[in-house]
C-alpha positions in Angstrom: -29.7 -63.2 54.2 -33.0 -61.4 55.2 -35.1 -64.1 53.7 -33.4 -66.9 55.5 -33.2 -65.1 58.8 -37.0 -64.4 58.7 -37.8 -67.9 57.6 -36.1 -69.3 60.6 -37.1 -66.5 63.0 -33.5 -65.6 63.8 -33.3 -62.3 65.8 -29.8 -61.4 64.7 -27.1 -62.8 62.4 -23.9 -62.0 60.5 -22.7 -63.5 57.2 -19.2 -63.0 55.8 -18.0 -64.3 52.5 -14.5 -64.1 51.0 -14.4 -64.9 47.3 -12.3 -63.9 44.4 -10.2 -61.5 46.6 -13.3 -59.7 47.9 -14.9 -59.6 51.3 -18.7 -59.4 51.5 -20.5 -58.7 54.7 -24.2 -58.9 55.5 -26.0 -58.4 58.9 -29.5 -58.9 60.1 -31.6 -57.9 63.0 -30.9 -56.9 66.6 -28.5 -58.1 69.3 -31.4 -58.8 71.7 -35.2 -58.9 71.2 -37.0 -55.9 72.7 -34.0 -53.6 72.3 -33.2 -51.4 69.3 -29.4 -52.2 69.1 -28.8 -53.5 65.6 -26.3 -56.2 64.7 -23.2 -54.7 63.0 -20.3 -56.4 61.3 -18.3 -55.9 64.6 -20.9 -57.4 67.0 -19.5 -60.3 68.9 -21.4 -63.7 68.7 -20.3 -66.7 70.8 -18.5 -69.2 68.6 -19.3 -72.3 70.7 -17.2 -75.2 69.5 -15.7 -73.2 66.7 -13.5 -71.8 69.5 -11.6 -75.1 69.2 -9.8 -73.9 66.0 -8.3 -71.0 67.9 -7.1 -73.3 70.7 -5.6 -75.6 68.0 -3.9 -72.6 66.4 -2.3 -71.6 69.7 -0.9 -75.1 70.0 0.6 -74.8 66.5 2.3 -71.6 67.6 4.0 -73.5 70.4 4.9 -76.3 68.0 6.6 -73.8 65.8 8.5 -72.5 68.8 9.7 -76.0 69.6 8.0 -75.9 73.0 5.8 -79.0 72.3 5.4 -81.7 69.7 2.1 -82.9 68.3 3.0 -86.6 68.4 4.7 -86.6 71.8 2.7 -87.8 74.8 1.3 -84.9 76.8 2.5 -86.6 80.0 6.0 -85.5 79.0 4.9 -81.9 79.3 3.1 -82.5 82.7 5.9 -84.0 84.8 4.5 -82.5 87.9 1.6 -85.0 87.7 2.1 -88.6 88.9 0.4 -90.4 86.0 0.4 -94.2 86.7 2.2 -96.5 84.4 -0.1 -97.9 81.8 -2.6 -95.1 82.2 -4.1 -94.0 78.8 -2.9 -90.4 79.4 0.7 -91.7 79.1 0.1 -92.5 75.4 -2.2 -89.6 74.6 -0.7 -87.0 72.3 -1.7 -83.4 71.4 -2.7 -84.7 67.9 -5.0 -87.2 69.6 -6.6 -84.4 71.7 -7.0 -81.9 68.8 -8.5 -84.6 66.4 -10.9 -86.1 69.0 -9.1 -89.5 68.9 -7.8 -89.5 72.5 -10.6 -91.7 73.8 -11.6 -89.1 76.4 -15.3 -88.6 77.3 -17.1 -85.7 75.7 -17.7 -83.7 78.9 -16.5 -84.4 82.4 -18.8 -82.8 84.9 -18.3 -82.0 88.6 -16.7 -79.3 90.7 -13.5 -79.2 88.6 -15.5 -78.3 85.5 -17.1 -75.3 87.2 -13.7 -74.2 88.4 -11.4 -72.1 86.3 -8.4 -74.3 87.4 -7.4 -76.4 84.5 -4.9 -78.2 86.8 -7.8 -79.4 89.0 -9.8 -80.4 86.0 -6.9 -82.4 84.5 -6.4 -84.2 87.8 -10.0 -85.2 87.9 -9.9 -86.3 84.2 -7.3 -88.9 85.2 -9.9 -90.8 87.1 -12.5 -90.9 84.3 -13.1 -94.0 82.1 -11.7 -93.8 78.5 -14.1 -94.5 75.7 -11.4 -96.1 73.5 -7.6 -96.6 73.3 -5.9 -93.3 72.3 -5.4 -93.0 68.6 -7.8 -95.8 67.6 -11.3 -94.2 67.2 -13.1 -90.8 66.9 -15.2 -89.5 69.7 -15.8 -85.8 69.9 -14.4 -84.5 73.2 -14.6 -81.1 74.8 -12.6 -82.6 77.6 -9.7 -83.2 75.2 -9.5 -79.5 74.4 -9.5 -78.6 78.1 -6.5 -81.0 78.5 -4.8 -79.3 75.5 -5.4 -75.9 77.2 -3.8 -77.2 80.4 -0.7 -78.3 78.4 -0.6 -74.7 77.0 -0.6 -73.4 80.6 2.1 -75.8 81.7 4.4 -74.9 78.8 3.9 -71.1 78.7 3.6 -70.5 82.4 0.5 -68.4 81.7 -3.1 -69.2 82.3 -5.0 -70.1 79.2 -6.8 -66.8 78.9 -3.5 -64.8 79.1 -1.8 -67.2 76.7 -4.3 -67.0 73.9 -4.5 -63.2 74.2 -0.7 -62.8 74.1 0.1 -65.4 71.5 -2.9 -65.1 69.2 -5.4 -62.2 69.7 -2.9 -59.4 70.2 -0.4 -60.2 67.4 -3.0 -61.0 64.8 -5.4 -58.1 65.5 -8.4 -60.5 65.9 -11.2 -58.7 67.9 -12.2 -61.6 70.0 -13.7 -61.9 73.5 -14.4 -64.6 76.1 -17.9 -65.8 77.1 -16.3 -66.5 80.5 -13.1 -64.8 81.6 -11.7 -66.4 84.7 -9.8 -63.2 85.5 -13.1 -61.2 85.8 -15.7 -63.9 86.6 -18.4 -61.5 87.6 -18.2 -59.4 84.4 -20.9 -59.9 81.8 -19.5 -61.0 78.4 -19.4 -58.4 75.6 -21.6 -60.3 73.3 -25.0 -60.3 71.7 -27.8 -62.1 73.7 -28.8 -65.6 72.9 -32.4 -66.7 72.1 -34.4 -69.8 72.4 -36.8 -69.8 69.4 -39.7 -72.2 68.9 -39.6 -72.8 65.2 -43.3 -73.6 64.9 -44.8 -70.9 67.0 -42.1 -68.3 66.7 -42.0 -67.7 70.4 -38.7 -66.2 71.3 -37.1 -66.0 74.7 -33.7 -64.2 75.4 -31.2 -66.5 77.2 -27.8 -65.9 78.7 -24.8 -67.6 77.2 -22.9 -69.9 79.5 -19.9 -72.0 79.2 -18.2 -74.0 82.0 -15.0 -72.2 83.0 -12.8 -75.3 82.4 -14.3 -75.7 78.9 -13.6 -72.1 77.7 -10.9 -73.4 75.4 -13.4 -75.8 73.9 -16.3 -73.4 73.4 -16.0 -70.1 75.1 -14.7 -67.6 72.5 -16.8 -64.9 70.8 -16.3 -62.6 67.8 -17.7 -61.7 64.5 -18.2 -63.7 61.2 -15.7 -61.3 59.6 -13.1 -62.3 62.2 -13.8 -65.9 61.5 -13.2 -65.3 57.8 -10.0 -63.4 58.5 -8.8 -66.3 60.6 -9.7 -68.8 57.8 -7.7 -66.8 55.2 -4.6 -67.6 57.2 -4.9 -71.1 55.9 -4.8 -70.0 52.2 -2.0 -68.7 50.0 -0.1 -65.7 51.3 -1.9 -63.3 48.9 -5.2 -63.9 50.8 -3.8 -62.9 54.2 -6.0 -60.6 56.3 -4.4 -60.6 59.7 -1.8 -58.2 61.1 0.7 -61.0 61.2 0.7 -64.7 60.3 -0.4 -67.1 63.0 2.4 -69.6 62.4 4.7 -70.9 59.7 2.4 -72.2 56.9 3.9 -75.7 57.1 3.2 -75.9 60.8 -0.3 -74.4 60.4 -1.1 -77.0 57.7 -1.1 -79.7 60.4 -4.5 -78.4 61.4 -5.8 -79.5 58.0 -4.0 -82.9 57.8 -6.5 -85.7 58.2 -6.0 -88.2 61.0 -6.5 -91.8 59.8 -8.4 -93.0 62.9 -10.8 -90.0 62.8 -14.1 -91.2 61.3 -16.6 -88.7 62.6 -19.9 -90.4 61.5 -22.8 -88.0 61.8 -20.6 -84.9 62.1 -18.2 -84.5 59.1 -16.4 -86.3 56.3 -13.1 -86.4 58.2 -11.2 -84.7 61.0 -7.8 -83.2 61.5 -5.8 -81.6 64.3 -8.3 -78.8 64.7 -10.4 -78.6 61.5 -13.2 -80.9 60.3 -13.3 -81.9 56.6 -16.3 -81.3 54.5 -16.7 -82.3 50.8 -18.5 -80.5 48.1 -18.4 -82.1 44.7 -14.6 -82.6 44.2 -13.6 -79.8 46.6 -12.2 -80.4 50.0 -13.3 -77.7 52.5 -12.1 -77.3 56.0 -14.5 -76.0 58.7 -16.1 -76.3 62.1 -19.6 -75.8 63.5 -20.6 -74.6 67.0 -23.6 -74.1 69.2 -24.0 -72.5 72.6 -27.4 -72.4 74.3 -29.1 -69.6 72.3 -26.6 -69.2 69.4 -24.9 -71.0 66.5 -21.8 -70.6 64.4 -20.5 -72.1 61.2 -17.3 -71.5 59.2 -15.9 -73.1 56.0 -12.8 -72.5 53.9 -11.4 -73.8 50.7 -7.6 -73.3 51.0 -6.9 -74.2 47.4 -9.7 -72.1 45.9 -9.3 -69.0 48.2 -12.9 -69.0 49.5 -14.3 -68.7 53.0 -17.8 -68.4 54.5 -18.9 -67.8 58.1 -22.4 -67.4 59.6 -23.1 -66.4 63.2 -26.6 -66.3 64.7 -28.1 -65.6 68.2 -30.9 -68.2 67.8 -31.3 -71.9 68.4 -32.7 -72.1 64.9 -29.5 -70.9 63.4 -28.4 -74.4 62.5 -31.4 -74.9 60.2 -30.7 -71.5 58.7 -27.1 -72.7 57.9 -28.5 -75.7 56.1 -30.6 -73.5 53.8 -27.8 -71.0 53.4 -25.6 -73.8 51.9 -28.3 -74.5 49.4 -28.8 -70.8 48.5 -25.0 -70.3 48.0 -24.9 -73.4 45.8 -27.7 -71.9 43.7 -25.5 -68.8 43.3 -22.5 -70.9 42.2 -20.6 -71.3 45.4 -20.6 -75.0 46.4 -19.7 -74.8 50.1 -18.5 -78.0 51.8 -21.2 -79.4 54.0 -21.9 -82.8 55.7 -25.4 -84.0 54.9 -26.9 -86.1 57.7 -27.5 -89.6 56.3 -30.9 -91.1 56.6 -31.4 -94.8 57.4 -31.2 -97.0 54.3 -34.7 -98.5 54.6 -36.6 -95.7 56.5 -38.3 -98.4 58.7 -38.3 -98.8 62.4 -35.8 -101.2 64.1 -37.2 -104.7 64.0 -36.8 -105.6 67.7 -35.8 -104.2 71.1 -32.1 -105.3 70.9 -31.2 -101.7 70.6 -33.1 -100.3 73.5 -31.4 -99.2 76.7 -29.0 -96.5 78.1 -25.9 -95.4 76.2 -23.4 -93.2 78.0 -20.3 -91.1 77.3 -19.2 -89.4 80.5 -22.1 -87.2 81.6 -23.8 -87.5 78.2 -26.6 -90.1 78.3 -29.0 -91.3 75.6 -32.0 -93.5 76.5 -33.9 -95.5 73.8 -37.2 -96.9 74.7 -40.0 -98.7 72.8 -43.5 -97.2 73.2 -46.8 -99.0 73.2 -47.3 -98.3 69.5 -44.2 -100.2 68.5 -42.1 -97.2 67.7 -38.9 -96.1 69.5 -38.2 -92.9 71.4 -34.8 -91.2 71.6 -34.2 -89.1 74.7 -30.9 -87.4 75.4 -29.8 -86.0 78.8 -29.6 -82.4 77.4 -33.4 -82.4 76.7 -33.4 -83.3 73.0 -35.9 -86.0 72.2 -37.9 -87.4 69.3 -39.0 -90.5 67.4 -36.2 -92.7 66.2 -36.2 -93.6 62.5 -33.8 -96.5 61.8 -33.2 -99.4 59.6 -31.4 -102.8 59.3 -28.1 -101.1 58.3 -28.0 -99.9 62.0 -28.1 -96.2 61.1 -30.8 -94.0 62.6 -32.0 -90.4 62.5 -33.9 -88.1 64.9 -35.6 -84.9 63.9 -34.8 -82.2 66.4 -37.8 -79.9 66.7 -35.8 -77.7 69.1 -33.4 -76.8 66.3 -35.9 -76.0 63.6 -36.5 -79.6 62.6 -32.8 -80.3 62.0 -32.1 -83.9 61.2 -29.5 -85.6 63.4 -28.0 -89.0 62.5 -26.2 -91.8 64.2 -25.6 -95.5 64.1 -25.4 -98.5 66.3 -22.3 -100.7 66.4 -22.4 -104.4 67.2 -20.1 -106.2 69.6 -17.1 -107.7 67.8 -18.0 -111.2 69.0 -21.8 -111.1 68.5 -24.0 -110.2 65.5 -27.0 -110.0 67.9 -25.5 -107.7 70.5 -25.3 -103.9 70.1 -22.4 -102.5 72.2 -21.9 -98.9 71.1 -23.8 -95.9 69.6 -22.3 -93.1 67.5 -24.3 -89.9 67.7 -23.4 -86.4 66.8 -19.7 -87.4 66.6 -19.8 -88.9 70.1 -19.3 -92.6 70.8 -21.5 -93.9 73.7 -21.2 -97.2 75.4 -24.4 -99.3 76.2 -24.9 -99.7 79.9 -28.2 -101.5 80.3 -31.5 -102.4 78.6 -34.7 -100.4 78.8 -38.3 -101.7 79.2 -41.3 -100.6 77.2 -42.8 -97.2 78.0 
């Protein structure tokens, strides 16, 4: 733990491992650079997108209570909204939302997103353009989880913050917090500080964690690595239980680990379910999820059949690269943790022509690929990540993200169904983006 944290210049981290009936905990560093407060096993780290597994578990509790059905259109639970006939939302189910197969955009910006009103956000979502027909393709969507949270509000009569506290946090004893709590919007979150770390120079800058209020259900929870492992143990046999009470009936909870056929999360995982991602290691099928929030990272894996779980939290942008090395170190110690290895292009050569240049969009997410004067291609994403594009004739590509410790990120281009020469879509980091125009040389 110390070696990896120092190698990747991570100011603070937690590692929790449950194996052979024993819980092991390790901590490193401080909660914020320049301050003496050490990280403890109880320190709260933002979970980022790992928050989604808790929102999915809350939905499963309502499924067990008979309040909602996974495969029933969410429009049936939102009768107060006038959803037009033929609108994609009329055929979108909670399973679609939780498995990222709804066709919704990744993030829907604007005033409704900055508002804590999930009703206003949902109303604005109805006017967005769908990426695909519900239930037909995978495209990672924070928006989908905001809609799922709004369904929770409509069914329970509580706001999402109250519902997850009363249904999940309190009964199970999980010591979780919110990065943003709409009930006390001016309060600072009870978490460690984030850090932007330059992997080459080691320059470290503390940063505040932020999540848009409407997306709290998708990425706004915080807690410890130990709490993550305790949650993961709820998906194992009863003798591995660690919570004060079970989350839901095991058969209902198992729906979070049942793979959805249309979910092919290229560049993100080996498969996807109604909450969990699927990660293979040798012949073992692990469930898990990864998360980032500006200045922090989080990873969790569990082997339901083998009774093992691993969770890592960090307060550094370089935590993702640390996780990559941690998986290798654990393998050397005999624990083969499920992990998705980013595929490299088959040939390792640059794309042969400029058919692939242009803008690709998914809601507010935008990627621009441009040729430079040297004949190479540049990859620029709207969140600031950029780098040289390495690609091949199989249409897969990779980009080395210097901002995340040299982490390799992969994607692929998809041709139009009626033309072998026209590229229509891009899949990157689990998101599907549609080509909107062509670019010119830089």
